[in-house]
N, CA, C and O atoms as a GROMACS GRO file, in nm:
protein
  464
    1UNK      N    1  -2.329   0.042   0.250
    1UNK     CA    2  -2.344   0.013   0.372
    1UNK      C    3  -2.210  -0.042   0.415
    1UNK      O    4  -2.157  -0.135   0.353
    2UNK      N    5  -2.136   0.033   0.556
    2UNK     CA    6  -1.973  -0.025   0.553
    2UNK      C    7  -2.013  -0.084   0.693
    2UNK      O    8  -2.098  -0.055   0.776
    3UNK      N    9  -1.910  -0.183   0.684
    3UNK     CA   10  -1.963  -0.278   0.819
    3UNK      C   11  -1.809  -0.231   0.904
    3UNK      O   12  -1.698  -0.222   0.852
    4UNK      N   13  -1.850  -0.203   1.057
    4UNK     CA   14  -1.693  -0.143   1.142
    4UNK      C   15  -1.651  -0.290   1.190
    4UNK      O   16  -1.559  -0.278   1.271
    5UNK      N   17  -1.683  -0.427   1.168
    5UNK     CA   18  -1.642  -0.517   1.206
    5UNK      C   19  -1.486  -0.549   1.086
    5UNK      O   20  -1.484  -0.520   0.966
    6UNK      N   21  -1.382  -0.608   1.161
    6UNK     CA   22  -1.254  -0.643   1.074
    6UNK      C   23  -1.323  -0.726   1.017
    6UNK      O   24  -1.435  -0.772   1.041
    7UNK      N   25  -1.223  -0.749   0.912
    7UNK     CA   26  -1.272  -0.883   0.784
    7UNK      C   27  -1.234  -0.964   0.874
    7UNK      O   28  -1.187  -0.928   0.982
    8UNK      N   29  -1.259  -1.145   0.820
    8UNK     CA   30  -1.236  -1.224   0.910
    8UNK      C   31  -1.070  -1.266   0.903
    8UNK      O   32  -1.013  -1.330   0.992
    9UNK      N   33  -1.010  -1.218   0.782
    9UNK     CA   34  -0.861  -1.271   0.786
    9UNK      C   35  -0.777  -1.171   0.842
    9UNK      O   36  -0.655  -1.189   0.841
   10UNK      N   37  -0.832  -1.058   0.898
   10UNK     CA   38  -0.736  -0.943   0.947
   10UNK      C   39  -0.679  -1.026   1.053
   10UNK      O   40  -0.709  -1.140   1.085
   11UNK      N   41  -0.553  -0.914   1.122
   11UNK     CA   42  -0.493  -0.972   1.262
   11UNK      C   43  -0.600  -0.929   1.368
   11UNK      O   44  -0.624  -1.016   1.452
   12UNK      N   45  -0.652  -0.841   1.377
   12UNK     CA   46  -0.771  -0.802   1.509
   12UNK      C   47  -0.888  -0.902   1.486
   12UNK      O   48  -0.941  -0.947   1.588
   13UNK      N   49  -0.937  -0.942   1.362
   13UNK     CA   50  -1.060  -1.008   1.318
   13UNK      C   51  -1.088  -1.178   1.400
   13UNK      O   52  -1.002  -1.266   1.400
   14UNK      N   53  -1.185  -1.188   1.444
   14UNK     CA   54  -1.240  -1.348   1.491
   14UNK      C   55  -1.276  -1.421   1.365
   14UNK      O   56  -1.348  -1.376   1.276
   15UNK      N   57  -1.224  -1.528   1.369
   15UNK     CA   58  -1.245  -1.588   1.263
   15UNK      C   59  -1.356  -1.728   1.315
   15UNK      O   60  -1.360  -1.757   1.434
   16UNK      N   61  -1.421  -1.790   1.235
   16UNK     CA   62  -1.504  -1.836   1.296
   16UNK      C   63  -1.471  -2.001   1.313
   16UNK      O   64  -1.523  -2.087   1.385
   17UNK      N   65  -1.360  -2.006   1.214
   17UNK     CA   66  -1.297  -2.162   1.256
   17UNK      C   67  -1.207  -2.156   1.358
   17UNK      O   68  -1.174  -2.259   1.418
   18UNK      N   69  -1.155  -2.031   1.390
   18UNK     CA   70  -1.054  -2.067   1.529
   18UNK      C   71  -1.161  -2.052   1.624
   18UNK      O   72  -1.143  -2.124   1.722
   19UNK      N   73  -1.296  -1.964   1.631
   19UNK     CA   74  -1.335  -1.977   1.745
   19UNK      C   75  -1.415  -2.124   1.785
   19UNK      O   76  -1.421  -2.167   1.900
   20UNK      N   77  -1.469  -2.182   1.681
   20UNK     CA   78  -1.520  -2.359   1.689
   20UNK      C   79  -1.400  -2.426   1.752
   20UNK      O   80  -1.419  -2.493   1.852
   21UNK      N   81  -1.279  -2.414   1.702
   21UNK     CA   82  -1.215  -2.497   1.731
   21UNK      C   83  -1.136  -2.442   1.917
   21UNK      O   84  -1.105  -2.521   2.006
   22UNK      N   85  -1.128  -2.323   1.919
   22UNK     CA   86  -1.100  -2.277   2.023
   22UNK      C   87  -1.170  -2.352   2.183
   22UNK      O   88  -1.115  -2.414   2.274
   23UNK      N   89  -1.366  -2.296   2.150
   23UNK     CA   90  -1.434  -2.332   2.230
   23UNK      C   91  -1.436  -2.539   2.211
   23UNK      O   92  -1.469  -2.599   2.313
   24UNK      N   93  -1.414  -2.596   2.132
   24UNK     CA   94  -1.352  -2.741   2.141
   24UNK      C   95  -1.269  -2.769   2.225
   24UNK      O   96  -1.270  -2.854   2.314
   25UNK      N   97  -1.183  -2.681   2.190
   25UNK     CA   98  -1.036  -2.751   2.302
   25UNK      C   99  -1.072  -2.710   2.434
   25UNK      O  100  -1.020  -2.767   2.529
   26UNK      N  101  -1.123  -2.652   2.445
   26UNK     CA  102  -1.137  -2.612   2.582
   26UNK      C  103  -1.248  -2.692   2.628
   26UNK      O  104  -1.247  -2.711   2.750
   27UNK      N  105  -1.330  -2.737   2.573
   27UNK     CA  106  -1.477  -2.845   2.619
   27UNK      C  107  -1.374  -2.997   2.630
   27UNK      O  108  -1.357  -3.071   2.727
   28UNK      N  109  -1.322  -3.004   2.500
   28UNK     CA  110  -1.216  -3.148   2.548
   28UNK      C  111  -1.136  -3.124   2.677
   28UNK      O  112  -1.140  -3.211   2.764
   29UNK      N  113  -1.076  -3.030   2.692
   29UNK     CA  114  -0.954  -3.003   2.761
   29UNK      C  115  -1.040  -3.057   2.904
   29UNK      O  116  -1.013  -3.160   2.966
   30UNK      N  117  -1.148  -2.962   2.936
   30UNK     CA  118  -1.205  -2.944   3.048
   30UNK      C  119  -1.268  -3.128   3.077
   30UNK      O  120  -1.239  -3.189   3.180
   31UNK      N  121  -1.335  -3.174   2.990
   31UNK     CA  122  -1.402  -3.274   2.993
   31UNK      C  123  -1.277  -3.395   3.042
   31UNK      O  124  -1.294  -3.459   3.146
   32UNK      N  125  -1.190  -3.410   2.980
   32UNK     CA  126  -1.028  -3.476   2.996
   32UNK      C  127  -0.969  -3.450   3.126
   32UNK      O  128  -0.919  -3.550   3.176
   33UNK      N  129  -0.960  -3.329   3.205
   33UNK     CA  130  -0.911  -3.312   3.291
   33UNK      C  131  -1.041  -3.340   3.439
   33UNK      O  132  -1.023  -3.338   3.561
   34UNK      N  133  -1.184  -3.367   3.345
   34UNK     CA  134  -1.229  -3.398   3.483
   34UNK      C  135  -1.240  -3.518   3.490
   34UNK      O  136  -1.250  -3.559   3.606
   35UNK      N  137  -1.241  -3.618   3.384
   35UNK     CA  138  -1.235  -3.770   3.387
   35UNK      C  139  -1.085  -3.830   3.481
   35UNK      O  140  -1.067  -3.912   3.571
   36UNK      N  141  -0.980  -3.720   3.385
   36UNK     CA  142  -0.846  -3.756   3.484
   36UNK      C  143  -0.856  -3.733   3.621
   36UNK      O  144  -0.797  -3.803   3.703
   37UNK      N  145  -0.928  -3.637   3.652
   37UNK     CA  146  -0.949  -3.590   3.785
   37UNK      C  147  -0.998  -3.715   3.887
   37UNK      O  148  -0.938  -3.780   3.973
   38UNK      N  149  -1.139  -3.719   3.833
   38UNK     CA  150  -1.196  -3.849   3.884
   38UNK      C  151  -1.100  -4.011   3.915
   38UNK      O  152  -1.116  -4.084   4.012
   39UNK      N  153  -1.013  -4.030   3.811
   39UNK     CA  154  -0.920  -4.117   3.849
   39UNK      C  155  -0.819  -4.087   3.957
   39UNK      O  156  -0.804  -4.162   4.053
   40UNK      N  157  -0.749  -3.976   3.940
   40UNK     CA  158  -0.644  -3.967   4.057
   40UNK      C  159  -0.722  -3.903   4.170
   40UNK      O  160  -0.646  -3.878   4.263
   41UNK      N  161  -0.839  -3.869   4.194
   41UNK     CA  162  -0.911  -3.876   4.363
   41UNK      C  163  -0.914  -4.056   4.384
   41UNK      O  164  -0.861  -4.099   4.486
   42UNK      N  165  -0.952  -4.117   4.324
   42UNK     CA  166  -1.018  -4.241   4.365
   42UNK      C  167  -0.869  -4.318   4.387
   42UNK      O  168  -0.867  -4.406   4.473
   43UNK      N  169  -0.724  -4.284   4.301
   43UNK     CA  170  -0.593  -4.345   4.321
   43UNK      C  171  -0.556  -4.281   4.473
   43UNK      O  172  -0.524  -4.361   4.561
   44UNK      N  173  -0.559  -4.160   4.499
   44UNK     CA  174  -0.510  -4.097   4.599
   44UNK      C  175  -0.601  -4.113   4.726
   44UNK      O  176  -0.532  -4.110   4.828
   45UNK      N  177  -0.721  -4.127   4.747
   45UNK     CA  178  -0.827  -4.225   4.874
   45UNK      C  179  -0.747  -4.326   4.869
   45UNK      O  180  -0.682  -4.333   4.974
   46UNK      N  181  -0.719  -4.416   4.787
   46UNK     CA  182  -0.696  -4.567   4.786
   46UNK      C  183  -0.534  -4.555   4.825
   46UNK      O  184  -0.479  -4.660   4.858
   47UNK      N  185  -0.467  -4.452   4.824
   47UNK     CA  186  -0.312  -4.470   4.807
   47UNK      C  187  -0.297  -4.513   4.969
   47UNK      O  188  -0.212  -4.599   4.989
   48UNK      N  189  -0.369  -4.464   5.087
   48UNK     CA  190  -0.314  -4.538   5.226
   48UNK      C  191  -0.420  -4.676   5.276
   48UNK      O  192  -0.474  -4.715   5.379
   49UNK      N  193  -0.412  -4.704   5.182
   49UNK     CA  194  -0.525  -4.838   5.213
   49UNK      C  195  -0.461  -4.895   5.340
   49UNK      O  196  -0.537  -4.912   5.435
   50UNK      N  197  -0.327  -4.927   5.353
   50UNK     CA  198  -0.263  -5.028   5.471
   50UNK      C  199  -0.296  -4.924   5.583
   50UNK      O  200  -0.329  -4.970   5.692
   51UNK      N  201  -0.291  -4.788   5.567
   51UNK     CA  202  -0.305  -4.733   5.692
   51UNK      C  203  -0.134  -4.676   5.751
   51UNK      O  204  -0.110  -4.625   5.860
   52UNK      N  205  -0.046  -4.703   5.650
   52UNK     CA  206   0.116  -4.710   5.712
   52UNK      C  207   0.137  -4.578   5.738
   52UNK      O  208   0.212  -4.545   5.830
   53UNK      N  209   0.071  -4.485   5.657
   53UNK     CA  210   0.133  -4.335   5.638
   53UNK      C  211   0.021  -4.242   5.744
   53UNK      O  212  -0.092  -4.282   5.773
   54UNK      N  213   0.044  -4.193   5.762
   54UNK     CA  214  -0.031  -4.049   5.847
   54UNK      C  215  -0.158  -4.005   5.799
   54UNK      O  216  -0.174  -4.000   5.677
   55UNK      N  217  -0.290  -3.958   5.907
   55UNK     CA  218  -0.394  -3.909   5.829
   55UNK      C  219  -0.321  -3.761   5.767
   55UNK      O  220  -0.333  -3.727   5.650
   56UNK      N  221  -0.268  -3.706   5.837
   56UNK     CA  222  -0.232  -3.564   5.749
   56UNK      C  223  -0.108  -3.564   5.627
   56UNK      O  224  -0.079  -3.461   5.566
   57UNK      N  225  -0.054  -3.671   5.609
   57UNK     CA  226   0.029  -3.660   5.518
   57UNK      C  227  -0.051  -3.723   5.405
   57UNK      O  228  -0.014  -3.715   5.288
   58UNK      N  229  -0.190  -3.803   5.454
   58UNK     CA  230  -0.257  -3.870   5.355
   58UNK      C  231  -0.390  -3.762   5.295
   58UNK      O  232  -0.464  -3.764   5.196
   59UNK      N  233  -0.377  -3.697   5.383
   59UNK     CA  234  -0.502  -3.546   5.313
   59UNK      C  235  -0.401  -3.437   5.268
   59UNK      O  236  -0.460  -3.350   5.203
   60UNK      N  237  -0.298  -3.418   5.277
   60UNK     CA  238  -0.200  -3.329   5.229
   60UNK      C  239  -0.159  -3.391   5.072
   60UNK      O  240  -0.139  -3.316   4.977
   61UNK      N  241  -0.151  -3.542   5.064
   61UNK     CA  242  -0.151  -3.585   4.901
   61UNK      C  243  -0.300  -3.551   4.845
   61UNK      O  244  -0.310  -3.474   4.750
   62UNK      N  245  -0.396  -3.597   4.893
   62UNK     CA  246  -0.524  -3.613   4.832
   62UNK      C  247  -0.529  -3.452   4.767
   62UNK      O  248  -0.544  -3.439   4.646
   63UNK      N  249  -0.518  -3.351   4.842
   63UNK     CA  250  -0.548  -3.194   4.854
   63UNK      C  251  -0.443  -3.159   4.746
   63UNK      O  252  -0.480  -3.126   4.633
   64UNK      N  253  -0.342  -3.164   4.772
   64UNK     CA  254  -0.213  -3.147   4.663
   64UNK      C  255  -0.234  -3.187   4.508
   64UNK      O  256  -0.200  -3.126   4.407
   65UNK      N  257  -0.315  -3.331   4.526
   65UNK     CA  258  -0.325  -3.352   4.367
   65UNK      C  259  -0.441  -3.297   4.292
   65UNK      O  260  -0.446  -3.267   4.173
   66UNK      N  261  -0.562  -3.288   4.410
   66UNK     CA  262  -0.703  -3.228   4.359
   66UNK      C  263  -0.627  -3.070   4.326
   66UNK      O  264  -0.661  -3.043   4.211
   67UNK      N  265  -0.553  -2.973   4.372
   67UNK     CA  266  -0.538  -2.882   4.391
   67UNK      C  267  -0.479  -2.878   4.248
   67UNK      O  268  -0.541  -2.809   4.166
   68UNK      N  269  -0.364  -2.945   4.206
   68UNK     CA  270  -0.295  -2.931   4.114
   68UNK      C  271  -0.354  -2.978   3.957
   68UNK      O  272  -0.298  -2.955   3.850
   69UNK      N  273  -0.476  -3.047   3.978
   69UNK     CA  274  -0.566  -3.085   3.888
   69UNK      C  275  -0.691  -2.986   3.846
   69UNK      O  276  -0.770  -2.988   3.752
   70UNK      N  277  -0.672  -2.893   3.961
   70UNK     CA  278  -0.730  -2.788   3.930
   70UNK      C  279  -0.743  -2.712   3.838
   70UNK      O  280  -0.832  -2.668   3.766
   71UNK      N  281  -0.556  -2.694   3.866
   71UNK     CA  282  -0.459  -2.574   3.814
   71UNK      C  283  -0.445  -2.609   3.668
   71UNK      O  284  -0.460  -2.517   3.588
   72UNK      N  285  -0.412  -2.754   3.614
   72UNK     CA  286  -0.406  -2.811   3.483
   72UNK      C  287  -0.560  -2.831   3.430
   72UNK      O  288  -0.565  -2.867   3.312
   73UNK      N  289  -0.659  -2.817   3.480
   73UNK     CA  290  -0.772  -2.789   3.417
   73UNK      C  291  -0.800  -2.692   3.331
   73UNK      O  292  -0.836  -2.694   3.214
   74UNK      N  293  -0.765  -2.554   3.454
   74UNK     CA  294  -0.815  -2.436   3.427
   74UNK      C  295  -0.708  -2.358   3.327
   74UNK      O  296  -0.725  -2.244   3.283
   75UNK      N  297  -0.608  -2.435   3.303
   75UNK     CA  298  -0.487  -2.406   3.227
   75UNK      C  299  -0.562  -2.399   3.061
   75UNK      O  300  -0.534  -2.308   2.984
   76UNK      N  301  -0.669  -2.522   3.020
   76UNK     CA  302  -0.709  -2.535   2.892
   76UNK      C  303  -0.766  -2.431   2.871
   76UNK      O  304  -0.779  -2.413   2.750
   77UNK      N  305  -0.830  -2.309   2.964
   77UNK     CA  306  -0.928  -2.229   2.909
   77UNK      C  307  -0.831  -2.103   2.835
   77UNK      O  308  -0.863  -2.043   2.732
   78UNK      N  309  -0.735  -2.084   2.896
   78UNK     CA  310  -0.662  -1.949   2.795
   78UNK      C  311  -0.591  -2.049   2.676
   78UNK      O  312  -0.590  -2.002   2.562
   79UNK      N  313  -0.545  -2.154   2.692
   79UNK     CA  314  -0.496  -2.200   2.568
   79UNK      C  315  -0.641  -2.245   2.460
   79UNK      O  316  -0.630  -2.256   2.338
   80UNK      N  317  -0.715  -2.256   2.503
   80UNK     CA  318  -0.853  -2.256   2.398
   80UNK      C  319  -0.855  -2.068   2.334
   80UNK      O  320  -0.841  -2.028   2.219
   81UNK      N  321  -0.876  -1.998   2.448
   81UNK     CA  322  -0.878  -1.862   2.379
   81UNK      C  323  -0.800  -1.822   2.319
   81UNK      O  324  -0.821  -1.706   2.283
   82UNK      N  325  -0.682  -1.878   2.277
   82UNK     CA  326  -0.568  -1.832   2.252
   82UNK      C  327  -0.584  -1.850   2.064
   82UNK      O  328  -0.543  -1.776   1.975
   83UNK      N  329  -0.664  -1.981   2.057
   83UNK     CA  330  -0.714  -2.023   1.929
   83UNK      C  331  -0.748  -1.871   1.838
   83UNK      O  332  -0.689  -1.828   1.739
   84UNK      N  333  -0.882  -1.805   1.923
   84UNK     CA  334  -0.924  -1.673   1.814
   84UNK      C  335  -0.905  -1.569   1.898
   84UNK      O  336  -0.970  -1.474   1.854
   85UNK      N  337  -0.842  -1.538   2.009
   85UNK     CA  338  -0.806  -1.439   2.031
   85UNK      C  339  -0.654  -1.380   2.022
   85UNK      O  340  -0.569  -1.383   2.110
   86UNK      N  341  -0.642  -1.316   1.869
   86UNK     CA  342  -0.485  -1.318   1.802
   86UNK      C  343  -0.410  -1.239   1.900
   86UNK      O  344  -0.304  -1.259   1.960
   87UNK      N  345  -0.523  -1.110   1.901
   87UNK     CA  346  -0.369  -1.003   1.984
   87UNK      C  347  -0.372  -1.026   2.148
   87UNK      O  348  -0.332  -0.942   2.228
   88UNK      N  349  -0.423  -1.142   2.178
   88UNK     CA  350  -0.374  -1.157   2.309
   88UNK      C  351  -0.312  -1.333   2.335
   88UNK      O  352  -0.293  -1.393   2.441
   89UNK      N  353  -0.299  -1.363   2.242
   89UNK     CA  354  -0.239  -1.517   2.201
   89UNK      C  355  -0.112  -1.540   2.310
   89UNK      O  356  -0.117  -1.617   2.406
   90UNK      N  357  -0.010  -1.466   2.278
   90UNK     CA  358   0.114  -1.475   2.351
   90UNK      C  359   0.089  -1.486   2.469
   90UNK      O  360   0.108  -1.593   2.527
   91UNK      N  361   0.026  -1.343   2.553
   91UNK     CA  362  -0.021  -1.368   2.670
   91UNK      C  363  -0.101  -1.479   2.724
   91UNK      O  364  -0.066  -1.527   2.832
   92UNK      N  365  -0.209  -1.526   2.659
   92UNK     CA  366  -0.262  -1.651   2.673
   92UNK      C  367  -0.200  -1.797   2.687
   92UNK      O  368  -0.232  -1.892   2.760
   93UNK      N  369  -0.089  -1.778   2.580
   93UNK     CA  370  -0.014  -1.890   2.606
   93UNK      C  371   0.110  -1.878   2.740
   93UNK      O  372   0.163  -1.982   2.781
   94UNK      N  373   0.131  -1.800   2.775
   94UNK     CA  374   0.230  -1.816   2.852
   94UNK      C  375   0.134  -1.822   3.016
   94UNK      O  376   0.188  -1.861   3.120
   95UNK      N  377   0.017  -1.785   3.011
   95UNK     CA  378  -0.068  -1.808   3.139
   95UNK      C  379  -0.080  -1.938   3.130
   95UNK      O  380  -0.049  -1.990   3.237
   96UNK      N  381  -0.122  -2.040   3.024
   96UNK     CA  382  -0.137  -2.171   2.995
   96UNK      C  383  -0.039  -2.290   3.064
   96UNK      O  384  -0.060  -2.395   3.124
   97UNK      N  385   0.097  -2.202   3.014
   97UNK     CA  386   0.196  -2.282   3.048
   97UNK      C  387   0.231  -2.261   3.187
   97UNK      O  388   0.259  -2.361   3.253
   98UNK      N  389   0.233  -2.146   3.244
   98UNK     CA  390   0.273  -2.129   3.372
   98UNK      C  391   0.148  -2.197   3.452
   98UNK      O  392   0.193  -2.257   3.549
   99UNK      N  393  -0.015  -2.210   3.444
   99UNK     CA  394  -0.067  -2.273   3.549
   99UNK      C  395  -0.098  -2.458   3.494
   99UNK      O  396  -0.188  -2.530   3.536
  100UNK      N  397   0.002  -2.494   3.401
  100UNK     CA  398  -0.004  -2.599   3.383
  100UNK      C  399   0.102  -2.693   3.417
  100UNK      O  400   0.088  -2.814   3.435
  101UNK      N  401   0.266  -2.590   3.429
  101UNK     CA  402   0.356  -2.653   3.512
  101UNK      C  403   0.354  -2.641   3.618
  101UNK      O  404   0.414  -2.725   3.685
  102UNK      N  405   0.259  -2.496   3.710
  102UNK     CA  406   0.220  -2.519   3.830
  102UNK      C  407   0.145  -2.618   3.878
  102UNK      O  408   0.171  -2.674   3.984
  103UNK      N  409   0.065  -2.642   3.819
  103UNK     CA  410  -0.047  -2.776   3.847
  103UNK      C  411   0.050  -2.909   3.820
  103UNK      O  412   0.002  -3.005   3.880
  104UNK      N  413   0.165  -2.940   3.752
  104UNK     CA  414   0.168  -3.052   3.709
  104UNK      C  415   0.293  -3.066   3.822
  104UNK      O  416   0.322  -3.182   3.852
  105UNK      N  417   0.360  -2.971   3.878
  105UNK     CA  418   0.464  -2.965   3.978
  105UNK      C  419   0.398  -2.966   4.118
  105UNK      O  420   0.466  -3.020   4.204
  106UNK      N  421   0.244  -2.903   4.169
  106UNK     CA  422   0.184  -2.948   4.239
  106UNK      C  423   0.148  -3.080   4.290
  106UNK      O  424   0.136  -3.119   4.407
  107UNK      N  425   0.135  -3.137   4.187
  107UNK     CA  426   0.102  -3.290   4.172
  107UNK      C  427   0.220  -3.391   4.225
  107UNK      O  428   0.213  -3.473   4.316
  108UNK      N  429   0.343  -3.357   4.127
  108UNK     CA  430   0.437  -3.423   4.199
  108UNK      C  431   0.506  -3.446   4.293
  108UNK      O  432   0.581  -3.538   4.323
  109UNK      N  433   0.452  -3.279   4.378
  109UNK     CA  434   0.541  -3.254   4.522
  109UNK      C  435   0.452  -3.347   4.596
  109UNK      O  436   0.498  -3.448   4.649
  110UNK      N  437   0.329  -3.317   4.602
  110UNK     CA  438   0.264  -3.396   4.661
  110UNK      C  439   0.263  -3.559   4.671
  110UNK      O  440   0.248  -3.621   4.777
  111UNK      N  441   0.285  -3.624   4.527
  111UNK     CA  442   0.300  -3.731   4.501
  111UNK      C  443   0.436  -3.779   4.621
  111UNK      O  444   0.427  -3.840   4.727
  112UNK      N  445   0.572  -3.714   4.544
  112UNK     CA  446   0.680  -3.767   4.617
  112UNK      C  447   0.685  -3.749   4.742
  112UNK      O  448   0.736  -3.844   4.800
  113UNK      N  449   0.643  -3.643   4.824
  113UNK     CA  450   0.646  -3.589   4.976
  113UNK      C  451   0.507  -3.706   5.017
  113UNK      O  452   0.528  -3.713   5.138
  114UNK      N  453   0.433  -3.761   5.001
  114UNK     CA  454   0.361  -3.867   5.047
  114UNK      C  455   0.472  -3.986   5.052
  114UNK      O  456   0.511  -4.017   5.165
  115UNK      N  457   0.526  -4.055   4.939
  115UNK     CA  458   0.572  -4.193   4.951
  115UNK      C  459   0.758  -4.186   4.974
  115UNK      O  460   0.838  -4.279   4.962
  116UNK      N  461   0.792  -4.019   5.016
  116UNK     CA  462   0.909  -4.041   5.072
  116UNK      C  463   0.913  -4.081   5.215
  116UNK      O  464   1.020  -4.103   5.271
   0.00000   0.00000   0.00000
């Protein structure tokens, strides 16, 4: 009896270790992003404790930091998929890098515009 599935060592086949490591990476990345996002939310809410900045700039800071955090959190999904989807690996890593750079840039821009 012949199997249509590709062997695990081939270029198109899925390896069990790649699948496990990829899913573990996604879970750890999203968990870490949630934890870091919670800390960033608390810090950005308390950033205008003195009331020196306008409400609009404070809300822009919160929205920008949280929006950037969501983008960086979502970046972990294509990175984790790249562990076991070998034929899509290059494209997935480009998506990961793009989301990570966009998310970090949005957070840095929001932070610097609030304190400028």
